PDB file of N, CA, C and O in Angstrom:
ATOM      1  N   UNK A   1      -0.250  -2.733 -26.822  1.00  0.00           N
ATOM      2  CA  UNK A   1       0.654  -2.622 -25.698  1.00  0.00           C
ATOM      3  C   UNK A   1       0.240  -1.428 -24.831  1.00  0.00           C
ATOM      4  O   UNK A   1       0.061  -0.314 -25.324  1.00  0.00           O
ATOM      5  N   UNK A   2       0.097  -1.683 -23.564  1.00  0.00           N
ATOM      6  CA  UNK A   2      -0.274  -0.613 -22.634  1.00  0.00           C
ATOM      7  C   UNK A   2       0.948   0.226 -22.282  1.00  0.00           C
ATOM      8  O   UNK A   2       2.057  -0.292 -22.154  1.00  0.00           O
ATOM      9  N   UNK A   3       0.732   1.512 -22.131  1.00  0.00           N
ATOM     10  CA  UNK A   3       1.807   2.396 -21.677  1.00  0.00           C
ATOM     11  C   UNK A   3       1.359   3.075 -20.389  1.00  0.00           C
ATOM     12  O   UNK A   3       0.169   3.296 -20.165  1.00  0.00           O
ATOM     13  N   UNK A   4       2.326   3.397 -19.556  1.00  0.00           N
ATOM     14  CA  UNK A   4       2.058   4.017 -18.262  1.00  0.00           C
ATOM     15  C   UNK A   4       2.956   5.235 -18.100  1.00  0.00           C
ATOM     16  O   UNK A   4       4.042   5.304 -18.675  1.00  0.00           O
ATOM     17  N   UNK A   5       2.490   6.188 -17.316  1.00  0.00           N
ATOM     18  CA  UNK A   5       3.283   7.372 -17.027  1.00  0.00           C
ATOM     19  C   UNK A   5       4.400   7.071 -16.040  1.00  0.00           C
ATOM     20  O   UNK A   5       5.437   7.733 -16.038  1.00  0.00           O
ATOM     21  N   UNK A   6       4.174   6.058 -15.197  1.00  0.00           N
ATOM     22  CA  UNK A   6       5.097   5.797 -14.101  1.00  0.00           C
ATOM     23  C   UNK A   6       5.220   4.301 -13.853  1.00  0.00           C
ATOM     24  O   UNK A   6       4.215   3.590 -13.817  1.00  0.00           O
ATOM     25  N   UNK A   7       6.437   3.825 -13.683  1.00  0.00           N
ATOM     26  CA  UNK A   7       6.690   2.441 -13.274  1.00  0.00           C
ATOM     27  C   UNK A   7       7.284   2.477 -11.879  1.00  0.00           C
ATOM     28  O   UNK A   7       8.270   3.172 -11.634  1.00  0.00           O
ATOM     29  N   UNK A   8       6.686   1.730 -10.969  1.00  0.00           N
ATOM     30  CA  UNK A   8       7.122   1.715  -9.566  1.00  0.00           C
ATOM     31  C   UNK A   8       7.673   0.330  -9.255  1.00  0.00           C
ATOM     32  O   UNK A   8       7.012  -0.681  -9.492  1.00  0.00           O
ATOM     33  N   UNK A   9       8.879   0.297  -8.726  1.00  0.00           N
ATOM     34  CA  UNK A   9       9.481  -0.979  -8.338  1.00  0.00           C
ATOM     35  C   UNK A   9       9.178  -1.199  -6.868  1.00  0.00           C
ATOM     36  O   UNK A   9       9.677  -0.482  -6.000  1.00  0.00           O
ATOM     37  N   UNK A  10       8.356  -2.197  -6.604  1.00  0.00           N
ATOM     38  CA  UNK A  10       7.955  -2.532  -5.241  1.00  0.00           C
ATOM     39  C   UNK A  10       6.492  -2.211  -5.010  1.00  0.00           C
ATOM     40  O   UNK A  10       6.014  -1.135  -5.369  1.00  0.00           O
ATOM     41  N   UNK A  11       5.781  -3.160  -4.404  1.00  0.00           N
ATOM     42  CA  UNK A  11       4.365  -2.973  -4.099  1.00  0.00           C
ATOM     43  C   UNK A  11       4.134  -3.067  -2.595  1.00  0.00           C
ATOM     44  O   UNK A  11       3.085  -3.516  -2.135  1.00  0.00           O
ATOM     45  N   UNK A  12       5.151  -2.627  -1.839  1.00  0.00           N
ATOM     46  CA  UNK A  12       5.001  -2.534  -0.396  1.00  0.00           C
ATOM     47  C   UNK A  12       4.316  -1.216  -0.053  1.00  0.00           C
ATOM     48  O   UNK A  12       3.767  -0.558  -0.937  1.00  0.00           O
ATOM     49  N   UNK A  13       4.342  -0.827   1.206  1.00  0.00           N
ATOM     50  CA  UNK A  13       3.691   0.421   1.606  1.00  0.00           C
ATOM     51  C   UNK A  13       4.149   1.643   0.807  1.00  0.00           C
ATOM     52  O   UNK A  13       3.320   2.468   0.423  1.00  0.00           O
ATOM     53  N   UNK A  14       5.439   1.771   0.555  1.00  0.00           N
ATOM     54  CA  UNK A  14       5.940   2.932  -0.201  1.00  0.00           C
ATOM     55  C   UNK A  14       5.489   2.880  -1.658  1.00  0.00           C
ATOM     56  O   UNK A  14       5.090   3.902  -2.216  1.00  0.00           O
ATOM     57  N   UNK A  15       5.547   1.722  -2.270  1.00  0.00           N
ATOM     58  CA  UNK A  15       5.105   1.577  -3.648  1.00  0.00           C
ATOM     59  C   UNK A  15       3.624   1.860  -3.798  1.00  0.00           C
ATOM     60  O   UNK A  15       3.206   2.506  -4.759  1.00  0.00           O
ATOM     61  N   UNK A  16       2.823   1.378  -2.849  1.00  0.00           N
ATOM     62  CA  UNK A  16       1.384   1.635  -2.873  1.00  0.00           C
ATOM     63  C   UNK A  16       1.117   3.129  -2.695  1.00  0.00           C
ATOM     64  O   UNK A  16       0.231   3.685  -3.344  1.00  0.00           O
ATOM     65  N   UNK A  17       1.885   3.777  -1.815  1.00  0.00           N
ATOM     66  CA  UNK A  17       1.731   5.222  -1.604  1.00  0.00           C
ATOM     67  C   UNK A  17       2.047   5.991  -2.888  1.00  0.00           C
ATOM     68  O   UNK A  17       1.331   6.927  -3.242  1.00  0.00           O
ATOM     69  N   UNK A  18       3.105   5.603  -3.579  1.00  0.00           N
ATOM     70  CA  UNK A  18       3.467   6.265  -4.839  1.00  0.00           C
ATOM     71  C   UNK A  18       2.395   6.016  -5.892  1.00  0.00           C
ATOM     72  O   UNK A  18       2.003   6.936  -6.610  1.00  0.00           O
ATOM     73  N   UNK A  19       1.922   4.782  -5.985  1.00  0.00           N
ATOM     74  CA  UNK A  19       0.864   4.468  -6.945  1.00  0.00           C
ATOM     75  C   UNK A  19      -0.413   5.252  -6.675  1.00  0.00           C
ATOM     76  O   UNK A  19      -1.058   5.732  -7.606  1.00  0.00           O
ATOM     77  N   UNK A  20      -0.777   5.382  -5.407  1.00  0.00           N
ATOM     78  CA  UNK A  20      -1.968   6.156  -5.044  1.00  0.00           C
ATOM     79  C   UNK A  20      -1.806   7.627  -5.353  1.00  0.00           C
ATOM     80  O   UNK A  20      -2.729   8.267  -5.855  1.00  0.00           O
ATOM     81  N   UNK A  21      -0.633   8.168  -5.055  1.00  0.00           N
ATOM     82  CA  UNK A  21      -0.366   9.585  -5.356  1.00  0.00           C
ATOM     83  C   UNK A  21      -0.394   9.825  -6.861  1.00  0.00           C
ATOM     84  O   UNK A  21      -0.886  10.855  -7.322  1.00  0.00           O
ATOM     85  N   UNK A  22       0.130   8.882  -7.617  1.00  0.00           N
ATOM     86  CA  UNK A  22       0.114   9.020  -9.077  1.00  0.00           C
ATOM     87  C   UNK A  22      -1.319   9.061  -9.591  1.00  0.00           C
ATOM     88  O   UNK A  22      -1.663   9.912 -10.411  1.00  0.00           O
ATOM     89  N   UNK A  23      -2.149   8.148  -9.115  1.00  0.00           N
ATOM     90  CA  UNK A  23      -3.553   8.120  -9.536  1.00  0.00           C
ATOM     91  C   UNK A  23      -4.253   9.422  -9.177  1.00  0.00           C
ATOM     92  O   UNK A  23      -5.023   9.954  -9.976  1.00  0.00           O
ATOM     93  N   UNK A  24      -3.991   9.938  -7.977  1.00  0.00           N
ATOM     94  CA  UNK A  24      -4.603  11.193  -7.562  1.00  0.00           C
ATOM     95  C   UNK A  24      -4.129  12.354  -8.433  1.00  0.00           C
ATOM     96  O   UNK A  24      -4.864  13.318  -8.646  1.00  0.00           O
ATOM     97  N   UNK A  25      -2.928  12.259  -8.922  1.00  0.00           N
ATOM     98  CA  UNK A  25      -2.380  13.299  -9.783  1.00  0.00           C
ATOM     99  C   UNK A  25      -2.741  13.133 -11.249  1.00  0.00           C
ATOM    100  O   UNK A  25      -2.282  13.899 -12.097  1.00  0.00           O
ATOM    101  N   UNK A  26      -3.561  12.135 -11.547  1.00  0.00           N
ATOM    102  CA  UNK A  26      -3.998  11.929 -12.923  1.00  0.00           C
ATOM    103  C   UNK A  26      -3.021  11.152 -13.780  1.00  0.00           C
ATOM    104  O   UNK A  26      -3.138  11.152 -15.005  1.00  0.00           O
ATOM    105  N   UNK A  27      -2.052  10.486 -13.152  1.00  0.00           N
ATOM    106  CA  UNK A  27      -1.072   9.695 -13.897  1.00  0.00           C
ATOM    107  C   UNK A  27      -1.427   8.222 -13.830  1.00  0.00           C
ATOM    108  O   UNK A  27      -2.035   7.763 -12.863  1.00  0.00           O
ATOM    109  N   UNK A  28      -1.050   7.495 -14.847  1.00  0.00           N
ATOM    110  CA  UNK A  28      -1.213   6.043 -14.822  1.00  0.00           C
ATOM    111  C   UNK A  28       0.083   5.440 -14.289  1.00  0.00           C
ATOM    112  O   UNK A  28       1.179   5.917 -14.585  1.00  0.00           O
ATOM    113  N   UNK A  29      -0.068   4.386 -13.502  1.00  0.00           N
ATOM    114  CA  UNK A  29       1.113   3.765 -12.894  1.00  0.00           C
ATOM    115  C   UNK A  29       0.969   2.253 -12.903  1.00  0.00           C
ATOM    116  O   UNK A  29      -0.137   1.715 -12.869  1.00  0.00           O
ATOM    117  N   UNK A  30       2.098   1.587 -12.950  1.00  0.00           N
ATOM    118  CA  UNK A  30       2.142   0.143 -12.801  1.00  0.00           C
ATOM    119  C   UNK A  30       3.194  -0.169 -11.753  1.00  0.00           C
ATOM    120  O   UNK A  30       4.273   0.423 -11.746  1.00  0.00           O
ATOM    121  N   UNK A  31       2.870  -1.108 -10.861  1.00  0.00           N
ATOM    122  CA  UNK A  31       3.789  -1.503  -9.790  1.00  0.00           C
ATOM    123  C   UNK A  31       4.352  -2.882 -10.114  1.00  0.00           C
ATOM    124  O   UNK A  31       3.621  -3.772 -10.549  1.00  0.00           O
ATOM    125  N   UNK A  32       5.646  -3.052  -9.901  1.00  0.00           N
ATOM    126  CA  UNK A  32       6.304  -4.340 -10.108  1.00  0.00           C
ATOM    127  C   UNK A  32       6.839  -4.840  -8.772  1.00  0.00           C
ATOM    128  O   UNK A  32       7.483  -4.095  -8.033  1.00  0.00           O
ATOM    129  N   UNK A  33       6.570  -6.099  -8.469  1.00  0.00           N
ATOM    130  CA  UNK A  33       7.071  -6.689  -7.222  1.00  0.00           C
ATOM    131  C   UNK A  33       7.248  -8.181  -7.427  1.00  0.00           C
ATOM    132  O   UNK A  33       6.541  -8.794  -8.226  1.00  0.00           O
ATOM    133  N   UNK A  34       8.188  -8.758  -6.710  1.00  0.00           N
ATOM    134  CA  UNK A  34       8.395 -10.205  -6.824  1.00  0.00           C
ATOM    135  C   UNK A  34       7.331 -10.982  -6.049  1.00  0.00           C
ATOM    136  O   UNK A  34       7.168 -12.185  -6.253  1.00  0.00           O
ATOM    137  N   UNK A  35       6.615 -10.304  -5.172  1.00  0.00           N
ATOM    138  CA  UNK A  35       5.552 -10.938  -4.400  1.00  0.00           C
ATOM    139  C   UNK A  35       4.235 -10.212  -4.618  1.00  0.00           C
ATOM    140  O   UNK A  35       4.074  -9.446  -5.568  1.00  0.00           O
ATOM    141  N   UNK A  36       3.312 -10.468  -3.726  1.00  0.00           N
ATOM    142  CA  UNK A  36       2.007  -9.813  -3.813  1.00  0.00           C
ATOM    143  C   UNK A  36       2.066  -8.425  -3.169  1.00  0.00           C
ATOM    144  O   UNK A  36       3.102  -8.017  -2.645  1.00  0.00           O
ATOM    145  N   UNK A  37       0.955  -7.717  -3.216  1.00  0.00           N
ATOM    146  CA  UNK A  37       0.879  -6.385  -2.604  1.00  0.00           C
ATOM    147  C   UNK A  37       1.120  -6.525  -1.102  1.00  0.00           C
ATOM    148  O   UNK A  37       0.496  -7.353  -0.438  1.00  0.00           O
ATOM    149  N   UNK A  38       2.013  -5.725  -0.586  1.00  0.00           N
ATOM    150  CA  UNK A  38       2.389  -5.704   0.835  1.00  0.00           C
ATOM    151  C   UNK A  38       3.076  -6.993   1.293  1.00  0.00           C
ATOM    152  O   UNK A  38       3.097  -7.294   2.487  1.00  0.00           O
ATOM    153  N   UNK A  39       3.633  -7.747   0.358  1.00  0.00           N
ATOM    154  CA  UNK A  39       4.329  -8.985   0.718  1.00  0.00           C
ATOM    155  C   UNK A  39       5.532  -8.717   1.619  1.00  0.00           C
ATOM    156  O   UNK A  39       5.943  -9.590   2.382  1.00  0.00           O
ATOM    157  N   UNK A  40       6.091  -7.523   1.532  1.00  0.00           N
ATOM    158  CA  UNK A  40       7.250  -7.190   2.371  1.00  0.00           C
ATOM    159  C   UNK A  40       6.899  -7.202   3.857  1.00  0.00           C
ATOM    160  O   UNK A  40       7.790  -7.311   4.699  1.00  0.00           O
ATOM    161  N   UNK A  41       5.615  -7.091   4.187  1.00  0.00           N
ATOM    162  CA  UNK A  41       5.198  -7.090   5.592  1.00  0.00           C
ATOM    163  C   UNK A  41       4.953  -8.490   6.140  1.00  0.00           C
ATOM    164  O   UNK A  41       4.847  -8.668   7.354  1.00  0.00           O
ATOM    165  N   UNK A  42       4.864  -9.475   5.271  1.00  0.00           N
ATOM    166  CA  UNK A  42       4.534 -10.835   5.694  1.00  0.00           C
ATOM    167  C   UNK A  42       5.585 -11.414   6.636  1.00  0.00           C
ATOM    168  O   UNK A  42       5.246 -12.188   7.531  1.00  0.00           O
ATOM    169  N   UNK A  43       6.839 -11.058   6.453  1.00  0.00           N
ATOM    170  CA  UNK A  43       7.905 -11.604   7.297  1.00  0.00           C
ATOM    171  C   UNK A  43       8.035 -10.893   8.644  1.00  0.00           C
ATOM    172  O   UNK A  43       8.827 -11.311   9.487  1.00  0.00           O
ATOM    173  N   UNK A  44       7.275  -9.838   8.851  1.00  0.00           N
ATOM    174  CA  UNK A  44       7.296  -9.162  10.153  1.00  0.00           C
ATOM    175  C   UNK A  44       6.733 -10.119  11.202  1.00  0.00           C
ATOM    176  O   UNK A  44       5.955 -11.009  10.861  1.00  0.00           O
ATOM    177  N   UNK A  45       7.109  -9.955  12.465  1.00  0.00           N
ATOM    178  CA  UNK A  45       6.563 -10.839  13.511  1.00  0.00           C
ATOM    179  C   UNK A  45       5.033 -10.838  13.494  1.00  0.00           C
ATOM    180  O   UNK A  45       4.404  -9.793  13.331  1.00  0.00           O
ATOM    181  N   UNK A  46       4.458 -11.999  13.660  1.00  0.00           N
ATOM    182  CA  UNK A  46       3.014 -12.193  13.501  1.00  0.00           C
ATOM    183  C   UNK A  46       2.180 -11.252  14.371  1.00  0.00           C
ATOM    184  O   UNK A  46       1.200 -10.683  13.890  1.00  0.00           O
ATOM    185  N   UNK A  47       2.545 -11.081  15.622  1.00  0.00           N
ATOM    186  CA  UNK A  47       1.744 -10.255  16.533  1.00  0.00           C
ATOM    187  C   UNK A  47       2.288  -8.835  16.690  1.00  0.00           C
ATOM    188  O   UNK A  47       1.946  -8.144  17.650  1.00  0.00           O
ATOM    189  N   UNK A  48       3.115  -8.406  15.774  1.00  0.00           N
ATOM    190  CA  UNK A  48       3.731  -7.092  15.860  1.00  0.00           C
ATOM    191  C   UNK A  48       2.697  -5.970  15.716  1.00  0.00           C
ATOM    192  O   UNK A  48       1.738  -6.079  14.952  1.00  0.00           O
ATOM    193  N   UNK A  49       2.918  -4.902  16.462  1.00  0.00           N
ATOM    194  CA  UNK A  49       2.138  -3.670  16.303  1.00  0.00           C
ATOM    195  C   UNK A  49       3.119  -2.560  15.956  1.00  0.00           C
ATOM    196  O   UNK A  49       4.244  -2.541  16.455  1.00  0.00           O
ATOM    197  N   UNK A  50       2.696  -1.643  15.109  1.00  0.00           N
ATOM    198  CA  UNK A  50       3.540  -0.520  14.723  1.00  0.00           C
ATOM    199  C   UNK A  50       3.622   0.489  15.861  1.00  0.00           C
ATOM    200  O   UNK A  50       2.676   0.645  16.633  1.00  0.00           O
ATOM    201  N   UNK A  51       4.750   1.167  15.958  1.00  0.00           N
ATOM    202  CA  UNK A  51       4.895   2.262  16.918  1.00  0.00           C
ATOM    203  C   UNK A  51       4.097   3.471  16.431  1.00  0.00           C
ATOM    204  O   UNK A  51       3.519   4.203  17.236  1.00  0.00           O
ATOM    205  N   UNK A  52       4.066   3.676  15.128  1.00  0.00           N
ATOM    206  CA  UNK A  52       3.321   4.795  14.547  1.00  0.00           C
ATOM    207  C   UNK A  52       1.820   4.517  14.628  1.00  0.00           C
ATOM    208  O   UNK A  52       1.381   3.368  14.583  1.00  0.00           O
ATOM    209  N   UNK A  53       1.056   5.583  14.747  1.00  0.00           N
ATOM    210  CA  UNK A  53      -0.397   5.441  14.771  1.00  0.00           C
ATOM    211  C   UNK A  53      -0.925   5.300  13.347  1.00  0.00           C
ATOM    212  O   UNK A  53      -0.247   5.641  12.378  1.00  0.00           O
ATOM    213  N   UNK A  54      -2.134   4.797  13.246  1.00  0.00           N
ATOM    214  CA  UNK A  54      -2.729   4.545  11.930  1.00  0.00           C
ATOM    215  C   UNK A  54      -2.780   5.798  11.069  1.00  0.00           C
ATOM    216  O   UNK A  54      -2.531   5.735   9.866  1.00  0.00           O
ATOM    217  N   UNK A  55      -3.102   6.938  11.677  1.00  0.00           N
ATOM    218  CA  UNK A  55      -3.192   8.164  10.872  1.00  0.00           C
ATOM    219  C   UNK A  55      -1.849   8.577  10.285  1.00  0.00           C
ATOM    220  O   UNK A  55      -1.813   9.261   9.262  1.00  0.00           O
ATOM    221  N   UNK A  56      -0.738   8.176  10.913  1.00  0.00           N
ATOM    222  CA  UNK A  56       0.599   8.493  10.388  1.00  0.00           C
ATOM    223  C   UNK A  56       1.011   7.545   9.260  1.00  0.00           C
ATOM    224  O   UNK A  56       1.906   7.859   8.475  1.00  0.00           O
ATOM    225  N   UNK A  57       0.358   6.394   9.186  1.00  0.00           N
ATOM    226  CA  UNK A  57       0.705   5.394   8.176  1.00  0.00           C
ATOM    227  C   UNK A  57      -0.257   5.393   6.985  1.00  0.00           C
ATOM    228  O   UNK A  57      -0.062   4.639   6.031  1.00  0.00           O
ATOM    229  N   UNK A  58      -1.289   6.231   7.038  1.00  0.00           N
ATOM    230  CA  UNK A  58      -2.239   6.303   5.928  1.00  0.00           C
ATOM    231  C   UNK A  58      -1.550   6.810   4.671  1.00  0.00           C
ATOM    232  O   UNK A  58      -0.624   7.618   4.738  1.00  0.00           O
ATOM    233  N   UNK A  59      -2.015   6.326   3.525  1.00  0.00           N
ATOM    234  CA  UNK A  59      -1.462   6.770   2.242  1.00  0.00           C
ATOM    235  C   UNK A  59      -2.585   7.204   1.311  1.00  0.00           C
ATOM    236  O   UNK A  59      -3.705   6.697   1.383  1.00  0.00           O
ATOM    237  N   UNK A  60      -2.267   8.137   0.450  1.00  0.00           N
ATOM    238  CA  UNK A  60      -3.159   8.593  -0.622  1.00  0.00           C
ATOM    239  C   UNK A  60      -4.513   9.069  -0.114  1.00  0.00           C
ATOM    240  O   UNK A  60      -5.507   8.994  -0.836  1.00  0.00           O
ATOM    241  N   UNK A  61      -4.558   9.555   1.116  1.00  0.00           N
ATOM    242  CA  UNK A  61      -5.797  10.089   1.649  1.00  0.00           C
ATOM    243  C   UNK A  61      -6.860   9.058   1.984  1.00  0.00           C
ATOM    244  O   UNK A  61      -8.010   9.416   2.235  1.00  0.00           O
ATOM    245  N   UNK A  62      -6.492   7.777   1.992  1.00  0.00           N
ATOM    246  CA  UNK A  62      -7.448   6.715   2.316  1.00  0.00           C
ATOM    247  C   UNK A  62      -7.414   6.499   3.826  1.00  0.00           C
ATOM    248  O   UNK A  62      -6.378   6.107   4.362  1.00  0.00           O
ATOM    249  N   UNK A  63      -8.525   6.747   4.523  1.00  0.00           N
ATOM    250  CA  UNK A  63      -8.530   6.606   5.980  1.00  0.00           C
ATOM    251  C   UNK A  63      -8.327   5.165   6.429  1.00  0.00           C
ATOM    252  O   UNK A  63      -8.716   4.214   5.751  1.00  0.00           O
ATOM    253  N   UNK A  64      -7.712   5.041   7.582  1.00  0.00           N
ATOM    254  CA  UNK A  64      -7.429   3.728   8.151  1.00  0.00           C
ATOM    255  C   UNK A  64      -8.221   3.615   9.443  1.00  0.00           C
ATOM    256  O   UNK A  64      -7.803   4.137  10.476  1.00  0.00           O
ATOM    257  N   UNK A  65      -9.346   2.948   9.392  1.00  0.00           N
ATOM    258  CA  UNK A  65     -10.224   2.808  10.548  1.00  0.00           C
ATOM    259  C   UNK A  65      -9.995   1.460  11.219  1.00  0.00           C
ATOM    260  O   UNK A  65     -10.379   0.416  10.692  1.00  0.00           O
ATOM    261  N   UNK A  66      -9.368   1.498  12.380  1.00  0.00           N
ATOM    262  CA  UNK A  66      -9.130   0.282  13.155  1.00  0.00           C
ATOM    263  C   UNK A  66      -9.479   0.565  14.609  1.00  0.00           C
ATOM    264  O   UNK A  66      -9.485   1.724  15.025  1.00  0.00           O
ATOM    265  N   UNK A  67      -9.772  -0.479  15.395  1.00  0.00           N
ATOM    266  CA  UNK A  67     -10.173  -0.254  16.789  1.00  0.00           C
ATOM    267  C   UNK A  67      -9.030   0.210  17.700  1.00  0.00           C
ATOM    268  O   UNK A  67      -9.270   0.942  18.660  1.00  0.00           O
ATOM    269  N   UNK A  68      -7.807  -0.202  17.415  1.00  0.00           N
ATOM    270  CA  UNK A  68      -6.652   0.180  18.229  1.00  0.00           C
ATOM    271  C   UNK A  68      -5.989   1.415  17.639  1.00  0.00           C
ATOM    272  O   UNK A  68      -6.177   1.736  16.465  1.00  0.00           O
ATOM    273  N   UNK A  69      -5.223   2.091  18.455  1.00  0.00           N
ATOM    274  CA  UNK A  69      -4.521   3.279  17.966  1.00  0.00           C
ATOM    275  C   UNK A  69      -3.379   2.909  17.012  1.00  0.00           C
ATOM    276  O   UNK A  69      -3.154   3.586  16.009  1.00  0.00           O
ATOM    277  N   UNK A  70      -2.667   1.835  17.333  1.00  0.00           N
ATOM    278  CA  UNK A  70      -1.527   1.388  16.534  1.00  0.00           C
ATOM    279  C   UNK A  70      -1.910   0.119  15.778  1.00  0.00           C
ATOM    280  O   UNK A  70      -2.372  -0.849  16.382  1.00  0.00           O
ATOM    281  N   UNK A  71      -1.721   0.120  14.468  1.00  0.00           N
ATOM    282  CA  UNK A  71      -2.112  -1.047  13.676  1.00  0.00           C
ATOM    283  C   UNK A  71      -1.193  -2.240  13.876  1.00  0.00           C
ATOM    284  O   UNK A  71      -0.016  -2.103  14.207  1.00  0.00           O
ATOM    285  N   UNK A  72      -1.766  -3.406  13.664  1.00  0.00           N
ATOM    286  CA  UNK A  72      -0.997  -4.646  13.714  1.00  0.00           C
ATOM    287  C   UNK A  72      -0.451  -4.958  12.324  1.00  0.00           C
ATOM    288  O   UNK A  72      -0.822  -4.319  11.340  1.00  0.00           O
ATOM    289  N   UNK A  73       0.413  -5.923  12.263  1.00  0.00           N
ATOM    290  CA  UNK A  73       0.969  -6.372  10.985  1.00  0.00           C
ATOM    291  C   UNK A  73      -0.147  -6.808  10.054  1.00  0.00           C
ATOM    292  O   UNK A  73      -0.161  -6.424   8.885  1.00  0.00           O
ATOM    293  N   UNK A  74      -1.070  -7.593  10.547  1.00  0.00           N
ATOM    294  CA  UNK A  74      -2.191  -8.102   9.743  1.00  0.00           C
ATOM    295  C   UNK A  74      -3.054  -6.953   9.216  1.00  0.00           C
ATOM    296  O   UNK A  74      -3.431  -6.945   8.045  1.00  0.00           O
ATOM    297  N   UNK A  75      -3.361  -5.993  10.074  1.00  0.00           N
ATOM    298  CA  UNK A  75      -4.153  -4.839   9.655  1.00  0.00           C
ATOM    299  C   UNK A  75      -3.433  -4.036   8.574  1.00  0.00           C
ATOM    300  O   UNK A  75      -4.065  -3.506   7.660  1.00  0.00           O
ATOM    301  N   UNK A  76      -2.114  -3.950   8.685  1.00  0.00           N
ATOM    302  CA  UNK A  76      -1.331  -3.212   7.689  1.00  0.00           C
ATOM    303  C   UNK A  76      -1.390  -3.904   6.330  1.00  0.00           C
ATOM    304  O   UNK A  76      -1.564  -3.248   5.303  1.00  0.00           O
ATOM    305  N   UNK A  77      -1.248  -5.210   6.323  1.00  0.00           N
ATOM    306  CA  UNK A  77      -1.309  -5.958   5.060  1.00  0.00           C
ATOM    307  C   UNK A  77      -2.661  -5.733   4.387  1.00  0.00           C
ATOM    308  O   UNK A  77      -2.728  -5.433   3.195  1.00  0.00           O
ATOM    309  N   UNK A  78      -3.728  -5.879   5.156  1.00  0.00           N
ATOM    310  CA  UNK A  78      -5.077  -5.696   4.608  1.00  0.00           C
ATOM    311  C   UNK A  78      -5.271  -4.265   4.128  1.00  0.00           C
ATOM    312  O   UNK A  78      -5.828  -4.047   3.053  1.00  0.00           O
ATOM    313  N   UNK A  79      -4.820  -3.288   4.906  1.00  0.00           N
ATOM    314  CA  UNK A  79      -4.996  -1.878   4.531  1.00  0.00           C
ATOM    315  C   UNK A  79      -4.312  -1.567   3.205  1.00  0.00           C
ATOM    316  O   UNK A  79      -4.945  -1.014   2.305  1.00  0.00           O
ATOM    317  N   UNK A  80      -3.041  -1.908   3.067  1.00  0.00           N
ATOM    318  CA  UNK A  80      -2.314  -1.573   1.836  1.00  0.00           C
ATOM    319  C   UNK A  80      -2.876  -2.324   0.629  1.00  0.00           C
ATOM    320  O   UNK A  80      -2.879  -1.788  -0.479  1.00  0.00           O
ATOM    321  N   UNK A  81      -3.342  -3.539   0.824  1.00  0.00           N
ATOM    322  CA  UNK A  81      -3.974  -4.263  -0.271  1.00  0.00           C
ATOM    323  C   UNK A  81      -5.276  -3.581  -0.694  1.00  0.00           C
ATOM    324  O   UNK A  81      -5.588  -3.509  -1.883  1.00  0.00           O
ATOM    325  N   UNK A  82      -6.020  -3.090   0.271  1.00  0.00           N
ATOM    326  CA  UNK A  82      -7.279  -2.399  -0.053  1.00  0.00           C
ATOM    327  C   UNK A  82      -7.043  -1.051  -0.720  1.00  0.00           C
ATOM    328  O   UNK A  82      -7.817  -0.645  -1.588  1.00  0.00           O
ATOM    329  N   UNK A  83      -5.989  -0.360  -0.326  1.00  0.00           N
ATOM    330  CA  UNK A  83      -5.655   0.905  -0.996  1.00  0.00           C
ATOM    331  C   UNK A  83      -5.348   0.623  -2.468  1.00  0.00           C
ATOM    332  O   UNK A  83      -5.816   1.340  -3.352  1.00  0.00           O
ATOM    333  N   UNK A  84      -4.565  -0.414  -2.724  1.00  0.00           N
ATOM    334  CA  UNK A  84      -4.238  -0.778  -4.110  1.00  0.00           C
ATOM    335  C   UNK A  84      -5.501  -1.162  -4.877  1.00  0.00           C
ATOM    336  O   UNK A  84      -5.646  -0.826  -6.052  1.00  0.00           O
ATOM    337  N   UNK A  85      -6.400  -1.858  -4.216  1.00  0.00           N
ATOM    338  CA  UNK A  85      -7.652  -2.240  -4.852  1.00  0.00           C
ATOM    339  C   UNK A  85      -8.526  -1.005  -5.116  1.00  0.00           C
ATOM    340  O   UNK A  85      -9.137  -0.897  -6.179  1.00  0.00           O
ATOM    341  N   UNK A  86      -8.587  -0.093  -4.171  1.00  0.00           N
ATOM    342  CA  UNK A  86      -9.398   1.112  -4.308  1.00  0.00           C
ATOM    343  C   UNK A  86      -8.967   1.934  -5.525  1.00  0.00           C
ATOM    344  O   UNK A  86      -9.808   2.442  -6.266  1.00  0.00           O
ATOM    345  N   UNK A  87      -7.667   2.059  -5.721  1.00  0.00           N
ATOM    346  CA  UNK A  87      -7.139   2.836  -6.849  1.00  0.00           C
ATOM    347  C   UNK A  87      -6.973   1.990  -8.116  1.00  0.00           C
ATOM    348  O   UNK A  87      -6.473   2.477  -9.130  1.00  0.00           O
ATOM    349  N   UNK A  88      -7.395   0.723  -8.056  1.00  0.00           N
ATOM    350  CA  UNK A  88      -7.304  -0.202  -9.189  1.00  0.00           C
ATOM    351  C   UNK A  88      -5.894  -0.211  -9.772  1.00  0.00           C
ATOM    352  O   UNK A  88      -5.700  -0.090 -10.981  1.00  0.00           O
ATOM    353  N   UNK A  89      -4.920  -0.356  -8.882  1.00  0.00           N
ATOM    354  CA  UNK A  89      -3.512  -0.353  -9.302  1.00  0.00           C
ATOM    355  C   UNK A  89      -3.191  -1.626 -10.067  1.00  0.00           C
ATOM    356  O   UNK A  89      -3.631  -2.721  -9.717  1.00  0.00           O
ATOM    357  N   UNK A  90      -2.417  -1.445 -11.112  1.00  0.00           N
ATOM    358  CA  UNK A  90      -1.918  -2.585 -11.877  1.00  0.00           C
ATOM    359  C   UNK A  90      -0.638  -3.051 -11.194  1.00  0.00           C
ATOM    360  O   UNK A  90       0.300  -2.272 -11.025  1.00  0.00           O
ATOM    361  N   UNK A  91      -0.602  -4.325 -10.802  1.00  0.00           N
ATOM    362  CA  UNK A  91       0.559  -4.881 -10.121  1.00  0.00           C
ATOM    363  C   UNK A  91       0.998  -6.130 -10.858  1.00  0.00           C
ATOM    364  O   UNK A  91       0.195  -7.022 -11.134  1.00  0.00           O
ATOM    365  N   UNK A  92       2.269  -6.183 -11.168  1.00  0.00           N
ATOM    366  CA  UNK A  92       2.850  -7.351 -11.850  1.00  0.00           C
ATOM    367  C   UNK A  92       3.950  -7.919 -11.005  1.00  0.00           C
ATOM    368  O   UNK A  92       4.576  -8.907 -11.389  1.00  0.00           O
TER     369      UNK A  92
END
């Protein structure tokens, strides 16, 4: 049976940020969500752009390189999924 230092409820942007911070701090973490990573963003309007700039939405020190100043919904989904992949987060 695997044990973890931290259990995070939700694998949206906040959950991914907590999981990334935990990994950076040397802790093991597991994220629980009823959907996939960043599934909470899927219901946002398809062509939506964030008011915040990409640098304000970055998590765990992972840079967000996009051509526009403000990320789109699609770019956000891809970014948070890649952050989870980069830190090899366990998501159930």
